[in-house]
C-alpha positions in Angstrom: 60.1 52.5 253.2 63.4 51.4 254.8 65.3 54.6 254.3 63.7 55.2 258.0 65.4 52.2 259.0 67.1 52.1 262.2 70.4 50.8 262.7 69.9 48.3 265.3 67.3 45.4 265.2 66.1 46.3 261.5 62.8 48.1 263.0 61.1 51.3 261.5 60.8 54.4 262.7 57.6 56.2 263.7 57.6 59.1 261.7 54.5 59.9 259.5 50.7 60.5 260.3 48.3 59.0 258.3 47.9 62.2 256.3 51.3 61.5 254.9 50.6 58.1 254.3 47.6 59.2 252.3 49.5 61.5 250.4 52.0 58.8 249.4 49.4 56.5 248.1 47.7 59.2 245.9 49.1 59.0 242.6 47.3 55.3 242.4 44.5 56.6 240.4 46.3 57.4 237.3 47.0 53.6 237.2 43.9 53.6 235.6 44.7 54.8 232.2 46.3 51.9 230.6 43.9 49.7 231.1 40.6 51.7 230.2 40.8 50.8 226.3 40.9 47.4 226.6 38.9 46.7 229.4 36.3 48.6 227.8 36.8 47.0 224.7 35.8 43.6 226.2 33.0 44.6 228.5 31.8 48.1 227.0 29.7 50.1 229.8 29.7 47.3 232.2 33.3 48.4 232.6 31.7 51.2 235.1 30.6 48.4 237.5 33.7 46.4 236.9 36.1 49.2 238.3 33.8 50.0 241.2 34.0 46.3 242.2 37.6 46.0 241.9 38.3 48.8 244.3 35.7 47.3 246.5 38.0 44.2 246.3 41.0 46.1 247.4 38.9 46.7 250.7 38.6 43.0 251.6 42.8 42.5 250.6 44.2 45.4 252.1 42.6 45.2 255.1 44.6 41.8 255.8 47.8 43.8 254.7 47.2 46.8 256.6 47.3 44.2 259.7 50.1 42.4 258.8 52.5 44.8 257.9 52.1 46.1 261.6 52.7 42.8 262.8 56.2 42.4 261.0 58.1 45.9 261.3 61.1 44.6 260.5 59.9 43.4 257.0 60.7 45.1 253.7 56.7 45.2 252.5 54.1 42.3 251.7 57.0 40.1 250.4 59.4 40.8 253.3 56.1 39.5 255.8 55.7 36.3 253.2 59.5 35.2 253.9 59.3 35.6 257.5 56.2 34.1 257.6 56.9 30.9 255.3 61.0 30.9 256.6 61.0 28.0 259.1 62.7 29.0 262.8 65.4 26.1 262.1 66.5 25.7 259.2 66.9 21.8 258.2 67.2 21.7 254.3 69.9 22.5 252.0 68.0 25.0 250.1 65.3 26.6 252.3 61.6 26.4 250.1 60.2 28.8 253.0 62.6 31.2 251.8 62.1 30.4 248.1 58.2 31.1 248.5 58.7 34.7 250.4 61.8 35.3 247.5 59.3 34.5 244.8 56.4 36.4 246.2 58.9 39.8 246.2 59.8 38.4 242.4 56.1 38.5 241.3 55.7 41.6 243.2 58.4 43.5 241.5 57.5 42.1 238.1 54.2 43.7 239.0 55.3 47.4 239.1 58.7 47.3 237.2 56.7 47.7 234.0 55.1 50.9 235.0 58.1 52.6 233.6 57.7 50.8 230.3 53.8 51.0 230.3 53.9 54.5 230.9 56.8 55.5 228.2 54.7 53.8 225.6 51.3 55.7 226.9 53.5 59.3 226.8 54.9 58.7 222.9 51.1 57.6 222.2 50.0 60.7 223.6 52.9 62.9 221.7 52.2 61.2 218.1 48.5 62.2 218.7 49.3 66.1 219.7 52.1 66.4 217.5 51.2 66.0 214.2 54.7 66.3 212.6 55.7 63.0 214.6 52.6 60.7 213.3 54.9 59.3 210.5 57.8 58.7 212.6 58.6 55.0 212.9 56.8 53.8 216.4 59.7 51.5 217.4 62.4 54.3 216.8 60.3 56.9 218.6 59.3 54.3 221.5 63.0 53.4 222.1 64.3 57.3 221.8 62.0 58.2 224.8 62.3 55.2 226.6 66.0 55.6 226.7 65.8 59.8 227.4 63.3 58.5 230.1 65.4 55.5 231.9 69.1 57.5 231.5 67.7 61.0 233.2 66.0 58.3 235.9 69.1 56.9 236.9 70.9 60.0 237.1 68.5 61.9 239.0 67.6 58.9 241.4 71.5 58.4 242.0 71.5 62.0 243.5 69.6 60.5 246.7 66.0 60.9 247.6 64.2 63.6 250.0 60.9 63.9 251.4 58.4 61.2 250.4 55.3 62.4 251.9 56.1 66.0 250.0 56.8 64.3 246.9 53.9 61.9 247.1 51.7 65.3 248.0 53.3 67.0 244.9 52.4 63.7 243.1 48.8 63.7 244.0 48.4 67.0 243.1 49.9 66.8 239.5 48.1 63.1 238.9 44.6 64.0 239.8 44.0 68.0 239.2 44.5 68.0 235.2 42.3 64.6 234.8 39.7 65.7 236.8 40.2 68.8 235.4 39.5 67.3 232.2 36.5 64.9 232.8 35.0 67.4 234.9 35.0 69.6 231.1 33.4 66.9 229.6 30.9 66.4 232.4 29.8 70.1 232.8 31.4 72.6 230.7 30.2 69.7 227.5 33.1 71.0 224.9 34.7 74.0 223.3 31.5 74.7 221.5 29.4 74.3 224.1 27.5 71.4 222.9 27.9 68.7 225.2 29.8 65.7 225.5 28.5 63.6 228.5 25.2 61.5 227.1 24.1 59.1 230.1 22.3 57.2 226.9 25.5 56.1 225.6 25.8 54.3 229.0 22.8 52.3 228.6 22.6 51.5 225.3 26.0 50.2 225.1 25.9 48.2 228.6 27.5 44.9 227.3 28.4 44.1 223.9 25.6 42.9 221.3 26.9 39.4 221.4 27.2 38.9 225.0 25.0 36.1 226.5 26.5 34.8 229.9 28.2 31.8 228.3 31.2 30.2 230.2 33.6 31.9 227.9 31.9 35.4 228.3 32.1 34.9 231.8 35.8 34.0 232.0 36.4 37.2 229.7 35.0 38.9 232.3 36.9 37.4 235.3 39.8 38.2 232.9 39.7 42.1 233.0 38.6 41.6 237.0 42.6 40.5 237.1 43.5 42.7 234.8 41.6 46.0 236.6 43.1 44.8 240.0 46.5 45.9 239.1 45.2 49.1 239.1 42.4 49.4 241.3 44.0 47.5 244.2 47.3 49.1 244.2 46.1 51.7 247.0 47.6 49.0 249.1 50.5 51.5 249.2 49.0 52.8 252.2 49.0 49.7 254.2 52.7 48.8 253.4 53.7 52.2 255.5 52.5 50.4 258.3 55.3 50.2 260.6 56.0 53.8 260.4 53.0 55.3 261.2 53.4 57.0 264.6 50.0 55.2 266.3 49.6 52.1 263.7 46.5 51.6 265.4 44.5 54.8 264.4 47.1 55.8 261.2 46.5 52.6 259.2 42.8 52.1 259.0 42.4 56.0 258.4 45.1 56.3 255.5 44.1 52.8 253.6 40.4 53.7 253.7 40.6 57.0 253.4 42.9 56.1 250.0 40.5 53.2 249.4 37.3 55.6 249.4 39.5 58.4 247.1 40.2 55.9 244.7 36.5 54.4 244.7 35.1 58.0 243.8 37.5 58.5 241.1 37.4 55.3 239.3 33.7 55.2 239.0 34.5 58.8 238.1 36.9 58.3 235.3 35.0 55.3 233.7 32.1 56.8 233.8 32.8 60.2 232.2 35.2 58.6 229.4 32.3 56.4 228.1 29.6 58.3 228.7 31.5 60.9 226.6 32.7 59.0 224.0 30.7 55.5 223.5 32.5 52.6 221.8 32.7 54.2 218.5 35.2 57.1 219.6 36.9 54.6 221.9 37.5 52.0 219.6 37.2 54.0 216.3 35.0 53.1 213.8 36.4 53.1 210.1 33.2 52.9 208.4 31.5 55.8 209.9 35.3 57.8 209.8 35.5 58.2 213.5 38.9 58.6 215.3 39.5 56.0 218.0 40.9 57.4 221.4 42.2 54.1 222.1 45.2 54.6 224.9 44.7 58.4 224.4 40.8 58.3 224.9 41.7 60.9 227.7 43.8 63.3 225.1 40.7 62.8 222.8 38.6 64.3 225.7 40.9 67.1 226.5 40.6 68.2 222.8 37.4 68.2 222.7 36.7 70.0 225.9 39.5 72.8 225.5 40.2 72.8 222.1 43.5 72.9 219.8 45.0 75.0 222.4 43.7 74.0 226.0 43.8 70.6 225.1 47.8 70.2 224.5 48.2 72.1 227.5 46.1 70.0 229.6 47.9 67.0 228.4 51.3 68.5 229.7 50.2 68.3 233.0 48.7 64.6 232.3 52.1 63.7 230.7 54.1 65.3 234.1 52.0 63.3 235.9 52.8 59.9 233.7 56.8 60.9 234.3 56.0 61.0 238.0 54.9 57.9 238.2 57.3 56.1 236.1 59.7 58.1 239.0 57.6 56.4 241.6 57.7 53.1 239.9 61.7 53.3 239.0 62.4 54.2 242.6 60.4 51.5 244.1 61.4 48.8 242.0 65.0 49.6 242.0 64.6 49.0 245.7 63.2 46.1 245.9 65.7 44.6 243.7 68.4 46.1 246.6 66.3 44.4 249.3 66.3 40.9 247.5 69.6 41.0 247.3 70.6 41.8 250.5 68.3 39.3 251.8 70.4 36.7 249.8 67.3 35.8 246.8 69.6 37.8 244.2 72.9 38.3 243.5 75.5 40.4 245.4 75.8 43.0 242.3 72.5 44.3 242.7 72.8 45.0 246.3 75.9 47.6 246.0 75.1 51.4 246.8 77.2 54.2 245.3 78.5 57.1 247.4 75.3 58.5 248.2 73.7 55.3 249.2 71.6 54.8 246.2 71.0 51.3 244.5 72.5 52.4 241.3 73.3 48.7 240.1 69.6 47.9 240.5 68.5 51.3 238.7 70.7 50.1 235.7 68.9 46.5 235.7 65.8 48.1 236.1 66.5 50.5 233.0 67.7 47.7 230.8 64.5 45.4 231.6 61.9 48.0 230.5 63.9 48.6 227.5 63.5 45.1 226.5 60.0 45.6 227.1 59.8 48.5 225.4 60.8 46.9 222.5 59.4 43.8 222.8 55.9 45.4 222.9 56.7 47.5 220.1 58.3 45.2 217.3 55.9 43.7 214.5 55.8 40.4 215.0 53.7 38.6 211.9 50.1 40.5 212.1 50.7 41.4 215.8 51.9 44.4 217.5 51.6 44.3 221.5 51.6 47.9 222.8 51.4 48.6 226.8 48.4 46.0 227.5 50.7 43.6 226.4 53.1 44.2 229.4 50.4 45.1 231.7 48.6 41.9 231.1 51.9 39.8 231.8 52.9 41.7 234.8 49.1 41.3 235.9 50.1 37.7 236.0 52.5 38.5 238.4 50.4 40.6 240.7 47.9 38.0 241.1 50.7 35.4 241.9 52.1 37.7 244.9 48.4 38.3 246.2 48.3 34.7 246.9 51.5 34.0 248.5 51.0 37.3 250.4 47.4 36.3 251.2 48.5 33.1 252.4 50.8 34.3 254.7 48.4 36.7 256.4 46.1 33.4 257.0 49.6 31.4 258.1 50.3 34.6 260.2 46.7 34.2 262.0 46.6 30.7 262.6 50.4 29.6 262.8 51.3 29.1 266.5 54.4 31.1 266.3 53.1 34.1 265.1 49.2 34.1 265.9 49.3 35.6 269.4 51.8 38.1 268.3 51.1 42.2 269.0 49.1 43.4 266.4 48.9 47.3 266.6 46.4 47.6 263.7 44.1 44.3 263.8 41.8 43.6 261.2 37.9 42.5 262.2 37.4 39.4 263.6 37.3 36.5 261.2 39.3 38.3 258.2 41.5 35.4 257.7 38.5 33.1 256.3 37.8 36.2 253.9 41.7 36.3 252.8 41.7 32.5 252.8 38.3 33.5 249.9 40.6 35.8 248.2 43.7 33.0 247.9 41.2 30.9 246.2 39.4 33.7 244.0 42.7 34.6 242.6 44.4 31.3 242.1 41.5 29.4 240.5 39.6 32.2 239.0 41.3 35.1 238.0 44.7 33.9 237.3 43.1 31.0 234.5 40.6 33.3 233.3 43.4 36.4 233.1 45.7 33.7 230.8 42.5 33.0 229.0 41.8 36.7 228.4 45.5 37.3 227.4 45.2 34.4 224.8 41.9 35.7 223.0 43.6 39.5 222.6 47.2 39.0 221.9 47.6 34.9 221.0 50.5 33.2 222.9 53.2 35.6 222.9 52.0 37.9 225.9 51.9 34.6 227.8 55.4 33.3 226.5 56.9 36.7 227.8 55.3 36.9 231.0 55.8 33.1 231.8 59.4 33.3 230.8 60.1 36.1 233.1 58.5 34.7 236.0 60.0 31.2 235.5 63.5 32.5 235.0 63.7 33.4 239.0 63.9 30.2 240.1 67.4 29.5 238.2 68.5 32.7 239.2 67.5 32.1 242.7 69.3 28.5 243.0 72.4 30.2 241.4 72.5 32.6 244.3 72.2 30.5 247.2 75.1 28.6 245.8 77.7 31.2 245.1 76.9 33.3 247.9 79.5 32.4 250.4 77.0 33.3 253.7 74.2 31.4 252.5 76.4 28.5 250.9 78.0 28.4 254.5 74.5 28.0 256.0 72.9 25.5 253.6 76.3 23.1 253.6 75.4 23.0 257.9 71.9 21.9 257.3 
């Protein structure tokens, strides 16, 4: 976003239309793929309802974000807005706690989206093993590590050479990401399989709407809200359309058009994907049934449908396009997370090493750091620890906690920007409906006191302590890094001594 930043004043050039902003955000629907399996495994066909509600939740949060990013055009996204709001006008303490709050929001947001690289690397490996029988017996850890190295090295080399045409790239990403997914699922819904026998069956949904041992008890409700928290990592991610608020030519019109158009598209697609996948496979084919000799689709359930619909030849072709979409999503996550580290370094929240650019103006040190971090995640999620192997969902669940925390801070910043005397009278090129600060305040409580505790409970039930430990270590490690940065950066250290 800040590649359009002006040399003076830190303001962003208003250069894109709402259509271009929409194109940039339309890669979001592919993010549903890693969550489909685990969400369905917890609440069965009720996941269709859950995905729909989750996207609707995004309308409540993203409307607030659409307003806030146009109020603070010089800030770097939601974390930048949070830092502006929580940092006091006059520094009175050695360490600025307001700046720490905003920086922690940025760190949480970074941890929420950086694992896109490792998650989809693992998923690509899963699809490759499924469609290339010769690799079925290859050591999984070795395959994922080799694949991960190829991807991160390629991303670093390609990305270090510079960026071109954000909205054009977004359009290409949208086409490659959405079209194969829709074609595969339409094949299951309309064509009904390679033999013409039909796949989709609505009775599968009604007969398996909830698990047979579901009683709406307190533990069931905690699992339900746990998967809601998990799903919002995908279902609310179309906030991307709002983050470009300062760059729209006419924010008062372009922001709501781009934001709500993207939200409506996600609402339709998430309902469509969840409905067709479950109606075509059912729990036996999603999870597998050894007693009946039924193969489980697991994380490659879309691959199972593609093979059923298009046969042994057409299925792999469709999946090649889907894997291409995953690679583009990886590039999006790679570039975004690298830039986040770069911005945080420039703002004095991370070591200066991460703020260095190469001769083409790209943050190569940050890219290398993102690459190493994701390789560690790939190994952590793949290595066998006792009877436990994590997989992509272990990473996603940990990053989903960070995503919830980022929302807590960002929505709190929105509420403060509407009530604090410093901000409440600022010009708002796009304004949410009257009273939206109360909606945002309710969402803060929902995220902090319902979604986060329930997600931690779900993580424990599914994966034990390991996922929680990994997530907490990554989140908490930022605090000593931040204090170290404040004490070693000459400019920051001088400001602290003056305070």
